[in-house]
C-alpha positions in Angstrom: 31.2 -9.2 21.7 34.1 -10.9 19.9 32.9 -14.0 18.1 36.2 -15.7 18.8 37.6 -16.8 22.2 40.2 -14.3 23.4 42.1 -17.1 25.1 42.4 -19.7 22.3 40.8 -18.1 19.2 38.1 -20.8 18.8 34.6 -19.5 17.7 32.3 -19.1 20.7 28.7 -20.3 21.0 26.1 -18.1 22.6 22.9 -18.8 24.6 20.5 -16.7 26.6 20.8 -17.5 30.3 19.9 -16.3 33.7 23.1 -15.7 35.8 23.7 -14.7 39.3 26.2 -11.9 38.8 28.7 -11.0 41.4 30.7 -8.9 39.0 28.4 -5.9 39.6 29.4 -5.9 43.2 26.1 -6.9 44.7 25.1 -10.3 45.9 21.6 -11.5 45.1 21.3 -9.9 41.6 20.2 -12.3 38.9 20.7 -11.1 35.3 17.8 -12.7 33.4 18.0 -13.6 29.7 21.5 -12.2 29.0 23.8 -13.6 26.3 26.5 -15.8 27.5 29.2 -17.0 25.1 31.3 -20.0 25.8 34.3 -21.4 24.1 33.7 -25.1 23.4 37.5 -25.7 23.4 38.8 -24.0 26.6 35.6 -23.2 28.5 36.2 -19.4 28.5 33.0 -17.5 29.2 32.0 -14.0 28.1 28.8 -12.3 29.3 27.2 -9.6 27.1 25.3 -7.1 29.1 23.1 -4.8 27.1 23.1 -1.1 28.1 25.2 -1.7 31.2 25.1 2.0 32.3 21.3 1.8 32.4 21.5 -1.4 34.4 23.9 0.2 36.9 21.6 3.3 37.2 18.5 1.2 37.8 20.3 -1.0 40.4 21.7 2.1 42.2 18.3 3.7 42.4 16.7 0.5 43.6 19.3 0.1 46.3 19.1 3.7 47.3 15.3 3.4 47.7 15.4 0.3 49.9 14.2 0.7 53.5 16.9 -1.5 54.9 20.2 -0.1 56.1 23.0 -0.3 53.6 25.5 -3.1 54.0 29.1 -2.9 53.0 28.6 -4.2 49.5 25.8 -1.8 48.8 27.9 1.2 50.1 30.7 0.2 47.8 28.4 -0.4 44.8 26.8 3.1 45.3 30.3 4.7 45.7 31.5 3.1 42.5 28.3 4.0 40.7 29.0 7.6 41.6 32.4 7.2 40.1 34.2 8.1 43.3 37.5 6.8 44.7 37.5 6.0 48.4 39.4 9.3 49.1 37.0 11.4 47.0 34.0 9.7 48.6 35.5 10.3 52.1 36.0 14.0 51.2 32.3 14.4 50.0 31.0 12.6 53.1 33.2 14.6 55.5 34.9 11.6 56.9 38.4 10.1 56.9 39.3 7.6 54.2 39.7 4.9 56.8 36.1 5.4 57.8 35.0 4.5 54.2 37.2 1.5 54.3 35.6 0.4 57.6 32.1 0.9 56.1 33.0 -1.3 53.1 34.7 -4.1 55.0 32.7 -7.3 54.4 34.2 -9.3 57.2 33.7 -6.8 60.0 31.9 -3.6 58.7 31.5 -0.5 60.8 27.9 0.7 60.6 27.3 3.8 58.5 25.4 6.3 60.6 22.0 7.4 59.5 23.0 11.0 58.4 25.9 9.6 56.3 23.6 6.9 54.8 21.0 9.5 53.9 23.6 11.7 52.3 24.9 8.8 50.2 21.3 7.9 49.1 20.7 11.5 48.1 24.0 11.7 46.2 22.8 8.7 44.1 19.3 10.2 43.6 20.4 13.8 42.9 18.3 13.9 39.7 15.1 13.1 41.6 13.0 15.5 43.5 13.6 15.2 47.3 9.8 15.0 48.1 9.7 11.6 46.3 12.3 10.1 48.6 11.1 9.1 52.1 14.3 9.9 54.0 12.9 9.1 57.4 12.1 5.6 56.4 15.6 4.6 55.1 18.3 2.8 57.0 16.0 2.0 60.0 15.3 -1.7 59.3 18.1 -4.2 60.0 20.3 -5.0 57.0 19.5 -8.0 54.9 21.0 -9.3 51.7 19.9 -7.7 48.4 17.7 -10.2 46.4 16.6 -9.0 43.0 16.4 -10.0 39.4 17.5 -7.7 36.6 15.5 -8.5 33.5 16.8 -7.3 30.1 14.7 -6.2 27.2 15.3 -4.3 23.9 12.7 -1.6 24.6 13.4 2.0 25.7 13.9 0.8 29.3 16.6 -1.8 28.8 16.4 -3.2 32.4 13.7 -3.8 34.9 14.6 -4.5 38.5 12.2 -7.1 40.1 12.3 -8.6 43.6 13.7 -12.1 43.5 11.2 -14.8 44.3 
């Protein structure tokens, strides 16, 4: 974190805050106790996220294990977590790029079929044994918004994902 504002050069002041973060691509995720730096002069804000790769991994695993069908924002988040462009993702899924676009449309999404959804979840969880993953129970409950709290710590597991209350 730069101690001076990138916009005006004024020293920034930091506080620990809980923020609802849409920058990660998922609605309903609250980052608990993260450092937020604000410029007292121009109001610029910078958020310091400790071990962001670990946070992304834990969020991706949590989303992949949910029983609810994946919504467009979850599909996009998981695709990006895997580091795939729309075209590469389409190739891996065996569909056209326009199908991926339709799955990820927030305003009028096309539903992702159960086999495609299972494949995406498995792609995210490739480092986990298959027997730990209840495939037949995923994507069968109607979609609902993701609501969780990501709590940071300085221990070996930098992030814990908790259900939002």
